[in-house]
C-alpha positions as CSV (number, residue, x, y, z in Angstrom):
1,M,21.6,23.3,-5.0
2,P,23.8,20.3,-4.4
3,I,22.4,16.8,-4.8
4,E,22.9,14.4,-2.0
5,Q,23.4,10.8,-2.6
6,R,22.9,8.0,0.0
7,V,24.2,4.6,-0.4
8,I,22.9,1.8,1.8
9,S,25.0,-1.3,1.9
10,G,24.1,-4.8,2.9
11,P,24.9,-8.3,1.8
12,K,25.0,-8.8,-1.9
13,I,22.2,-10.9,-3.4
14,G,23.2,-14.5,-3.3
15,A,26.1,-14.0,-0.9
16,K,26.4,-16.3,2.0
17,I,25.8,-14.9,5.4
18,G,28.6,-15.9,7.7
19,A,28.8,-15.9,11.5
20,N,30.7,-12.7,11.3
21,S,28.2,-10.8,9.3
22,S,26.0,-8.2,10.9
23,A,22.9,-9.3,9.0
24,T,20.2,-11.2,10.8
25,P,19.6,-14.8,9.9
26,P,16.5,-15.6,7.9
27,P,13.6,-16.8,10.0
28,A,13.2,-20.6,10.5
29,P,10.7,-22.2,8.1
30,E,7.3,-22.9,9.7
31,P,6.6,-26.6,10.2
32,E,4.1,-27.9,7.7
33,P,0.6,-28.6,9.2
34,K,-0.1,-32.2,9.8
35,K,-2.3,-33.7,7.2
36,R,-5.4,-35.5,8.2
37,R,-5.1,-39.2,7.4
38,M,-7.9,-40.2,5.1
39,P,-9.7,-43.5,5.8
40,S,-8.6,-46.3,3.7
41,K,-10.6,-47.3,0.7
42,K,-11.3,-50.7,2.3
43,L,-13.0,-48.9,5.3
44,L,-15.1,-46.8,2.9
45,V,-16.3,-49.8,1.0
46,I,-17.2,-51.7,4.1
47,G,-19.2,-48.6,5.4
48,A,-21.1,-48.4,2.1
49,V,-22.0,-52.1,2.1
50,V,-23.3,-51.8,5.7
51,V,-25.5,-48.8,4.8
52,V,-26.9,-50.6,1.7
53,L,-27.7,-53.7,3.8
54,A,-29.4,-51.7,6.5
55,A,-31.6,-49.9,4.0
56,A,-32.5,-53.2,2.3
57,A,-33.4,-54.8,5.7
58,G,-35.5,-51.8,6.6
59,A,-37.4,-51.9,3.3
60,W,-38.0,-55.7,3.7
61,F,-39.4,-55.3,7.2
62,L,-41.6,-52.4,6.2
63,F,-43.1,-53.8,3.0
64,F,-42.9,-57.6,3.2
65,Q,-43.6,-60.4,5.6
66,G,-41.5,-63.5,5.7
67,D,-43.2,-65.1,2.7
68,G,-42.6,-62.0,0.4
69,A,-46.3,-60.9,0.4
70,P,-47.1,-57.3,1.2
71,V,-48.1,-56.7,4.8
72,E,-51.9,-56.3,5.1
73,E,-53.6,-55.3,8.3
74,P,-56.3,-57.7,9.4
75,A,-59.8,-56.3,9.1
76,P,-61.2,-55.2,12.5
77,E,-63.8,-57.4,14.0
78,A,-67.2,-55.7,14.5
79,G,-68.4,-55.0,18.0
80,S,-71.4,-53.1,19.3
81,V,-73.2,-50.2,17.7
82,L,-73.3,-46.8,19.5
83,Q,-76.4,-44.7,18.7
84,V,-75.8,-40.9,18.6
85,E,-78.6,-38.5,19.2
86,P,-79.8,-36.7,16.0
87,I,-78.8,-33.1,15.5
88,S,-80.0,-30.3,13.2
89,L,-77.4,-28.7,11.0
90,N,-77.6,-25.4,9.0
91,L,-77.3,-25.8,5.3
92,A,-76.9,-23.1,2.6
93,D,-79.8,-20.8,1.8
94,G,-81.6,-21.2,5.2
95,H,-82.2,-24.9,4.9
96,Y,-81.7,-27.6,7.6
97,L,-80.5,-31.2,7.8
98,R,-81.6,-33.5,10.6
99,L,-78.7,-36.0,10.9
100,G,-78.6,-39.0,13.1
101,L,-75.5,-41.3,13.4
102,A,-74.7,-44.7,14.7
103,L,-71.0,-45.7,15.2
104,Q,-70.0,-49.3,14.4
105,L,-67.4,-50.0,17.2
106,T,-64.7,-52.6,16.9
107,A,-64.5,-55.6,19.2
108,D,-61.3,-54.0,20.6
109,A,-63.2,-51.0,22.0
110,H,-63.6,-51.9,25.6
111,E,-65.1,-48.7,26.7
112,T,-67.9,-46.7,25.0
113,P,-66.2,-43.8,23.2
114,D,-67.4,-40.2,23.6
115,P,-69.6,-39.4,20.5
116,S,-68.8,-35.7,20.7
117,R,-65.9,-36.0,18.3
118,A,-68.2,-37.8,15.8
119,L,-70.7,-35.0,16.0
120,D,-68.1,-32.4,15.6
121,L,-66.7,-34.1,12.4
122,A,-70.2,-34.5,11.0
123,I,-71.1,-30.8,11.7
124,E,-67.9,-29.7,10.0
125,L,-68.4,-32.0,7.0
126,F,-72.2,-31.4,6.3
127,S,-72.8,-27.8,7.4
128,G,-73.1,-25.1,4.8
129,R,-73.7,-27.4,1.9
130,S,-76.6,-26.9,-0.5
131,V,-79.8,-29.0,-0.3
132,T,-79.2,-30.3,-3.9
133,E,-75.7,-31.5,-2.9
134,I,-77.0,-33.2,0.3
135,S,-80.0,-34.8,-1.5
136,D,-78.0,-36.3,-4.4
137,P,-77.5,-40.1,-3.6
138,A,-74.0,-40.2,-5.0
139,S,-72.9,-37.1,-3.1
140,R,-74.5,-38.4,0.1
141,A,-72.6,-41.7,-0.3
142,A,-69.4,-39.8,-0.8
143,L,-70.0,-37.6,2.2
144,K,-70.8,-40.7,4.3
145,D,-67.6,-42.4,3.2
146,Q,-65.5,-39.3,4.0
147,L,-67.1,-39.1,7.4
148,A,-66.4,-42.8,8.1
149,H,-62.8,-42.4,7.1
150,Q,-62.4,-39.3,9.4
151,L,-64.1,-41.3,12.3
152,V,-61.7,-44.3,11.9
153,E,-58.8,-41.9,12.1
154,A,-60.2,-39.9,15.0
155,Y,-61.1,-42.8,17.2
156,E,-57.9,-44.8,16.5
157,G,-59.2,-48.3,16.0
158,E,-62.3,-48.0,18.2
159,V,-64.7,-47.1,15.3
160,M,-64.8,-49.0,12.0
161,D,-67.9,-47.6,10.2
162,V,-70.7,-45.1,10.5
163,Y,-74.4,-45.5,9.7
164,L,-76.8,-42.6,8.9
165,T,-79.9,-43.3,11.0
166,N,-81.7,-40.0,10.5
167,Y,-81.3,-37.9,7.3
168,V,-84.0,-35.4,6.7
169,T,-83.6,-32.1,4.8
170,Q,-86.0,-29.0,5.0
């Protein structure tokens, strides 16, 4: 069987391609993408200084008054006292607590607030506890303080304290 040999000719490596040659010219180089211009260092330094000054000014306004003392809210001025009807609460082991409240209103409270929220918070706080826990004076004082804190938050400046006017366990 005879061996067939094929020779393909083309321009030699490194040879110049002339206008007369049959080879196609190499493709035009792609233009380089435009580089984004980075902000100058001076602009970055100015921006950093502005951010630091803004943070310092915000901290000063949040934490200090003009004389450098920490900001303290003035104590609310006492207004009238709102009596709340006593309620009976279920305690643990079949016992009961008869609880009466009085809300110390602030002078800023122009209308009498609805005592329903106060009763709801008291029921949630005192219900289900044991008689020994409710009867202990230290525990009772802690529960009263917790209730007073919850009422101040719930009534948003209208109530400043709570008094226990009826507190009987059975």
